[in-house]
ZANUMI-600127 format. One line per 5 residues: number of its first residue (from 1); for each residue z, x, y of C-alpha. Coordinates in Angstrom, 1 decimal. Example, Ala and Ser with C-alpha at 12.3 -4.5 7.8 and 13.67 -1.06 7.14 Angstrom:
<sites>
1 = 7.8:12.3:-4.5 ~ 7.1:13.7:-1.1;
</sites>
This chain:
<sites>
1 = 14.3:-8.7:12.0 ~ 10.6:-9.6:11.9 ~ 9.4:-11.9:14.8 ~ 6.2:-13.6:14.0 ~ 3.9:-15.2:16.6;
6 = 1.4:-17.5:14.6 ~ -2.0:-18.6:16.3 ~ -4.5:-20.3:13.9 ~ -7.9:-19.4:15.0 ~ -10.3:-22.4:15.0;
11 = -13.9:-22.2:13.9 ~ -16.2:-20.2:16.1 ~ -13.1:-19.2:18.3 ~ -11.4:-16.0:18.7 ~ -7.7:-15.3:19.2;
16 = -5.9:-13.3:22.0 ~ -6.6:-10.1:20.2 ~ -10.2:-10.7:19.8 ~ -10.4:-11.4:15.9 ~ -13.4:-13.5:14.8;
21 = -12.5:-16.7:13.1 ~ -14.6:-15.7:10.1 ~ -12.1:-13.1:9.2 ~ -9.6:-15.9:8.2 ~ -7.2:-14.3:10.4;
26 = -3.8:-15.5:11.9 ~ -2.6:-13.3:14.4 ~ 0.8:-11.6:13.8 ~ 2.8:-10.1:16.5 ~ 5.8:-7.7:15.6;
31 = 8.3:-7.3:18.4 ~ 10.3:-3.8:18.0 ~ 13.0:-3.7:15.7 ~ 15.4:-1.3:14.2 ~ 12.9:-0.2:11.8;
36 = 11.2:1.9:14.4 ~ 14.1:4.2:14.3 ~ 15.1:3.8:10.6 ~ 17.3:6.7:9.4 ~ 17.4:8.3:5.9;
41 = 20.1:5.9:5.2 ~ 17.9:2.8:6.0 ~ 15.4:4.0:3.5 ~ 18.2:4.7:0.8 ~ 19.3:0.9:1.6;
46 = 15.6:-0.1:1.0 ~ 15.4:1.9:-2.3 ~ 18.4:0.2:-3.6 ~ 16.9:-3.0:-3.2 ~ 14.2:-2.1:-5.8;
51 = 17.2:-1.7:-8.4 ~ 16.8:-5.7:-8.6 ~ 13.8:-5.8:-10.8 ~ 13.2:-8.8:-13.1 ~ 13.9:-8.8:-16.9;
56 = 10.9:-9.2:-19.2 ~ 7.7:-7.0:-19.3 ~ 8.3:-5.4:-16.0 ~ 8.8:-1.6:-15.4 ~ 11.0:-0.4:-12.4;
61 = 9.3:3.0:-11.5 ~ 12.1:4.2:-9.4 ~ 15.2:3.3:-11.6 ~ 14.0:3.3:-15.3 ~ 12.5:5.9:-17.7;
66 = 9.3:5.3:-19.5 ~ 10.3:6.6:-22.8 ~ 6.7:7.1:-24.3 ~ 5.2:8.2:-21.2 ~ 7.4:9.9:-18.8;
71 = 8.0:13.7:-18.7 ~ 11.7:13.5:-18.9 ~ 14.9:11.7:-18.1 ~ 14.5:12.8:-14.4 ~ 11.2:11.0:-13.7;
76 = 12.6:8.1:-11.9 ~ 14.4:10.4:-9.6 ~ 11.4:12.2:-8.9 ~ 9.5:9.0:-8.1 ~ 12.5:7.8:-5.8;
81 = 12.4:11.1:-4.1 ~ 8.5:10.8:-3.5 ~ 8.6:7.2:-2.2 ~ 11.6:8.2:0.1 ~ 9.6:11.0:1.4;
86 = 6.4:8.8:1.9 ~ 8.2:6.2:3.9 ~ 10.2:8.7:5.9 ~ 6.8:10.2:7.0 ~ 5.6:7.0:8.0;
91 = 8.5:5.4:10.0 ~ 7.6:4.7:13.6 ~ 4.0:6.1:13.2 ~ 2.2:3.5:10.9 ~ 0.2:0.7:12.7;
96 = -1.6:-0.7:9.6 ~ 0.4:-2.2:6.5 ~ -1.8:-2.9:3.5 ~ -0.3:-5.1:0.9 ~ -1.6:-5.1:-2.6;
101 = -0.5:-7.5:-5.7 ~ 1.7:-5.1:-7.7 ~ 2.3:-1.6:-9.1 ~ -0.5:-0.5:-11.5 ~ 0.2:1.9:-14.5;
106 = -2.4:4.3:-13.0 ~ -0.8:4.3:-9.7 ~ 2.9:3.7:-8.5 ~ 4.1:3.7:-12.2 ~ 3.9:7.4:-12.3;
111 = 3.4:8.6:-8.5 ~ 6.2:6.3:-7.3 ~ 3.9:5.3:-4.3 ~ 2.2:2.1:-4.2 ~ -1.7:2.3:-4.5;
116 = -1.4:6.0:-4.9 ~ -2.2:7.9:-8.1 ~ -1.1:11.0:-9.4 ~ -4.5:12.7:-9.2 ~ -4.6:11.8:-5.4;
121 = -0.9:13.0:-4.9 ~ -2.0:16.4:-6.7 ~ -5.1:16.9:-4.7 ~ -7.4:16.8:-8.0 ~ -9.4:13.9:-6.8;
126 = -13.1:14.7:-7.1 ~ -14.2:12.4:-4.3 ~ -11.9:13.7:-1.5 ~ -8.8:16.2:-1.4 ~ -5.8:15.3:-0.1;
131 = -3.1:17.7:0.8 ~ 0.9:17.4:0.3 ~ 1.2:17.0:4.1 ~ -1.0:14.0:3.7 ~ 1.9:12.3:1.7;
136 = 5.2:14.0:2.7 ~ 6.6:16.4:5.3 ~ 9.0:18.3:3.2 ~ 8.5:18.1:-0.5 ~ 5.7:19.0:-3.0;
141 = 4.1:16.2:-5.1 ~ 5.1:16.1:-8.5 ~ 3.7:14.2:-11.6 ~ 6.1:12.3:-13.9 ~ 3.5:11.4:-16.8;
146 = 3.3:13.7:-19.9 ~ 0.2:16.0:-19.3 ~ -1.0:15.0:-22.9 ~ -1.4:11.5:-21.8 ~ -4.1:12.5:-19.1;
151 = -4.5:16.3:-18.0 ~ -5.0:15.9:-14.5 ~ -2.9:13.0:-13.9 ~ -3.7:9.4:-14.0 ~ -6.4:7.9:-11.5;
156 = -6.4:4.6:-10.4 ~ -9.8:3.2:-8.8 ~ -8.1:0.7:-6.3 ~ -5.9:3.6:-4.9 ~ -9.1:5.7:-4.5;
161 = -10.9:3.1:-2.8 ~ -8.2:2.3:-0.6 ~ -7.2:5.6:0.6 ~ -10.9:6.9:0.9 ~ -11.9:3.8:3.3;
166 = -9.0:4.1:5.4 ~ -9.4:8.1:5.8 ~ -13.0:7.5:6.6 ~ -12.1:5.1:9.2 ~ -10.6:7.9:10.9;
171 = -6.9:6.8:10.4 ~ -4.5:9.6:9.8 ~ -2.5:9.4:6.5 ~ 0.9:8.6:8.5 ~ -0.8:5.9:10.6;
176 = -1.2:3.5:7.2 ~ 1.6:2.3:4.9 ~ 0.7:0.9:1.5 ~ 3.1:-1.6:-0.4 ~ 2.8:-4.3:-2.9;
181 = 3.9:-8.1:-2.6 ~ 5.4:-7.6:-6.1 ~ 7.1:-4.1:-5.9 ~ 7.1:-3.3:-9.5 ~ 4.8:-2.8:-12.5;
186 = 4.3:-6.1:-14.6 ~ 2.7:-5.0:-18.0 ~ 1.3:-6.7:-21.0 ~ 4.0:-6.6:-23.7 ~ 1.5:-6.4:-26.4;
191 = -0.4:-3.6:-25.2 ~ 2.5:-1.7:-23.8 ~ 3.5:0.2:-20.7 ~ -0.2:1.6:-20.0 ~ -1.7:-1.9:-19.1;
196 = -1.5:-4.4:-16.2 ~ -1.1:-8.0:-15.8 ~ -0.8:-10.4:-12.9 ~ 3.0:-11.2:-12.3 ~ 4.2:-14.5:-13.0;
201 = 5.2:-16.8:-10.1 ~ 8.7:-16.6:-10.9 ~ 8.7:-12.8:-11.1 ~ 6.7:-12.6:-7.8 ~ 9.5:-14.9:-6.0;
206 = 12.0:-12.1:-7.0 ~ 9.9:-9.5:-4.9 ~ 10.3:-11.7:-1.6 ~ 13.6:-10.0:-0.5 ~ 12.0:-6.6:-1.0;
211 = 8.7:-7.6:0.9 ~ 10.5:-8.8:3.8 ~ 12.7:-5.8:4.1 ~ 9.5:-3.9:4.0 ~ 8.1:-5.7:6.9;
216 = 11.1:-5.2:8.9 ~ 11.1:-1.4:8.3 ~ 7.5:-1.1:9.1 ~ 6.8:-3.5:12.1 ~ 2.8:-2.8:12.2;
221 = 0.4:-3.8:14.6 ~ -1.8:-5.2:11.6 ~ -0.9:-6.4:8.0 ~ -3.8:-6.6:5.6 ~ -3.4:-8.4:2.3;
226 = -5.6:-7.3:-0.5 ~ -6.6:-10.6:-2.3 ~ -5.1:-14.0:-2.5 ~ -1.9:-13.5:-4.4 ~ -0.7:-11.0:-1.9;
231 = -1.8:-13.5:0.9 ~ 0.3:-16.0:-0.7 ~ 3.5:-13.8:-0.7 ~ 3.1:-13.2:2.8 ~ 2.6:-16.9:3.8;
236 = 6.0:-17.5:2.2 ~ 7.6:-15.4:4.6 ~ 5.7:-17.0:7.5 ~ 3.2:-14.1:7.7 ~ -0.6:-15.0:7.5;
241 = -2.2:-11.5:7.6 ~ -5.6:-10.5:7.5 ~ -6.9:-11.6:4.0 ~ -9.5:-9.1:2.4 ~ -11.4:-8.9:-0.8;
246 = -9.4:-6.9:-3.4 ~ -11.3:-3.8:-4.1 ~ -11.3:-4.4:-8.0 ~ -13.9:-6.2:-10.3 ~ -16.9:-5.3:-8.0;
251 = -15.0:-6.0:-4.8 ~ -15.4:-2.5:-3.2 ~ -18.1:-3.1:-1.0 ~ -17.0:-6.1:0.5 ~ -13.5:-4.7:0.9;
256 = -14.9:-1.8:3.1 ~ -16.6:-3.9:5.4 ~ -13.7:-6.1:6.0 ~ -10.9:-3.5:6.3 ~ -13.5:-1.7:8.7;
261 = -13.7:-4.5:11.2 ~ -9.8:-4.4:11.1 ~ -9.3:-1.1:11.7 ~ -12.0:-0.7:14.3 ~ -10.7:-3.5:16.3;
266 = -7.3:-2.1:16.5 ~ -8.4:1.4:17.3 ~ -10.7:0.1:20.2 ~ -7.6:-2.0:21.4 ~ -5.4:1.1:21.4;
271 = -8.2:3.5:22.9 ~ -10.6:1.3:24.7 ~ -13.5:3.2:23.3 ~ -16.1:2.6:20.4 ~ -14.8:4.0:17.0;
276 = -17.1:5.4:14.1 ~ -18.1:3.1:11.4 ~ -16.7:4.5:7.9 ~ -20.0:5.6:6.6 ~ -21.6:7.2:9.8;
281 = -22.6:11.0:9.1 ~ -19.7:12.3:11.3 ~ -17.2:10.4:9.3 ~ -18.5:11.6:6.0 ~ -18.5:15.5:6.4;
286 = -15.2:15.6:4.2 ~ -16.4:13.0:1.7 ~ -18.5:13.4:-1.2 ~ -20.2:9.9:-2.9;
</sites>
C-alpha cells in the first residue's frame, strides 16, 4: 500500500524536504511496503494487470501482436520478458519514478519498456551508448519491429532526452524507473499503429489501477510527472508529484533544468554533499551533443 503524506507549500515557503515552492511541489512520502521485496511472482501479477487494456484504438504491447510491424507472433512475449527484467532490476533500488503520459510507437510499443526506444535498447543511439546491463541483469535486449520498418530500430526523442538527462545527473540506470500514467499505446485509427494520440479521459481512467499498482511496487523517494496529463492521473490517486515540463515540442531545455533541481536535491539529501550539474565538464565526458 502507498502511504502518502501531503503538505501544500505556500508561496515563497519551503517544505520539510527543502523543495522550493516555485517548483509546484507537494511533498510525497512513501513508507516501506512489500514492493521493496517484490518477487518475480509479484512482477508477473503486475504484468497480468496490463492485460486489461481498453477497447478501441489502443495497442497493448505485452499482450497483442502488431500484425503489420512486429517481427512475429512471439513479439508480445519478448516485450513482456523485457519489461519483467527491467522492473526486476530496479526493485528496491530505484528512488526516482518518472511518469509519462502514454506509451509511444517509437518507444515502448516495440521495446516493451516505457520511454525506452529500440535504438537505446540495442546500444545504437548516437548521442550516448547504453549496454544491456543498464536495462537488465540476465537477458539480452531484442527488437520486435521489422528491420524493414527502421533498420537500426525506432528512436523516440522523449526517450533519448529523459535517459540522457537522468544519466548526466549521475544517476545509475537502476536508480530510476520509468512508467506511463496511461500504460498502453493510444494511436490514431486513421493513421494506423505508427502514430500517437492523447488518450481520452475515459481511457485514462482505465489505467489508474495499473498506475496505483506500479506506485505500490516502487515506493520511490521522488515521483516526477512529465506534463499535466500525467500529473492529473497521479492527483486522482492522491499523489501530487513534482510536475515538470514534458520534453516534447520544444520543452527539452526546461525539462532538463527542472529534473536537475529535483535529482540534485535528492542526491544532496542522501549524501550531504554537493552534486555535479548535468552539463558540467565532469559529467559530459561520456556524452556527445
